[in-house]
C-alpha positions as CSV (number, residue, x, y, z in Angstrom):
1,X,-9.8,-1.5,-24.6
2,X,-9.2,-3.7,-21.1
3,X,-8.6,-6.9,-23.6
4,X,-6.0,-5.4,-25.4
5,X,-4.5,-4.3,-22.8
6,X,-4.1,-7.3,-20.6
7,X,-6.3,-6.1,-18.3
8,X,-7.1,-9.1,-15.4
9,X,-10.7,-8.8,-14.5
10,X,-9.4,-8.3,-10.6
11,X,-8.2,-5.0,-12.2
12,X,-11.4,-4.2,-13.6
13,X,-13.3,-4.6,-11.4
14,X,-11.2,-2.3,-8.4
15,X,-10.8,0.1,-11.7
16,X,-14.8,0.3,-11.7
17,X,-15.5,0.3,-7.8
18,X,-12.4,3.1,-7.5
19,X,-14.7,5.2,-10.5
20,X,-17.9,4.3,-8.7
21,X,-16.8,5.9,-5.6
22,X,-15.4,8.9,-7.5
23,X,-19.0,9.1,-9.3
24,X,-19.9,9.2,-5.3
25,X,-18.2,11.8,-3.8
26,X,-18.8,14.1,-6.5
27,X,-22.4,13.2,-6.5
28,X,-22.5,14.0,-2.3
29,X,-19.9,17.8,-3.3
30,X,-23.3,18.1,-5.9
31,X,-26.1,17.7,-3.6
32,X,-23.8,19.8,-0.4
33,X,-24.3,22.6,-3.1
34,X,-27.7,22.6,-4.4
35,X,-29.3,21.8,-0.9
36,X,-31.6,25.3,-0.5
37,X,-31.7,25.3,3.3
38,X,-27.9,26.4,5.1
39,X,-27.2,23.0,7.3
40,X,-24.2,22.6,9.2
41,X,-23.4,19.3,7.0
42,X,-22.0,21.6,4.2
43,X,-18.8,21.6,5.4
44,X,-19.1,17.1,5.9
45,X,-20.7,16.4,2.7
46,X,-18.3,18.4,1.1
47,X,-14.8,16.8,2.6
48,X,-16.4,13.6,2.8
49,X,-17.1,13.9,-1.1
50,X,-14.1,15.8,-2.0
51,X,-11.9,12.4,0.0
52,X,-13.9,10.0,-1.7
53,X,-13.5,11.7,-5.3
54,X,-9.6,12.4,-4.7
55,X,-9.3,8.5,-2.6
56,X,-11.5,7.0,-6.0
57,X,-9.9,8.7,-9.3
58,X,-6.3,7.8,-7.9
59,X,-6.9,4.5,-7.0
60,X,-7.9,4.5,-10.7
61,X,-5.2,5.8,-12.0
62,X,-2.8,3.1,-9.9
63,X,-4.4,0.5,-11.2
64,X,-4.4,1.4,-14.7
65,X,-0.6,2.3,-14.8
66,X,-0.3,-0.7,-13.1
67,X,2.0,0.6,-10.4
68,X,2.8,-2.3,-7.6
69,X,3.0,-1.1,-4.8
70,X,6.2,-3.0,-2.8
71,X,6.4,-5.6,-0.1
72,X,7.9,-5.0,2.7
73,X,8.6,-9.1,4.9
74,X,9.7,-8.4,8.5
75,X,12.0,-11.6,8.7
76,X,14.8,-12.7,11.8
77,X,17.0,-11.2,9.7
78,X,15.8,-8.2,9.2
79,X,13.0,-6.1,7.3
80,X,12.9,-7.5,3.0
81,X,11.8,-4.9,0.8
82,X,10.9,-5.7,-2.8
83,X,9.2,-4.5,-5.7
84,X,8.7,-7.7,-7.2
């Protein structure tokens, strides 16, 4: 599917890293709830896992939809913003 959609190797690697980050975050959340002993680190595990899941998931979506961030340059004439 990546070849058909025209993704470069760099974009494929980026999607794999983003999905891996989401997988690690999901694993953190599951392990936090399956931990048999009450721990003070539960909030840290759930919060960190949620950040990993959301960050990785949205990064993968951004790469796959080819949403390009703007280029911002500060020059002597002022600040230039372009989406090319």
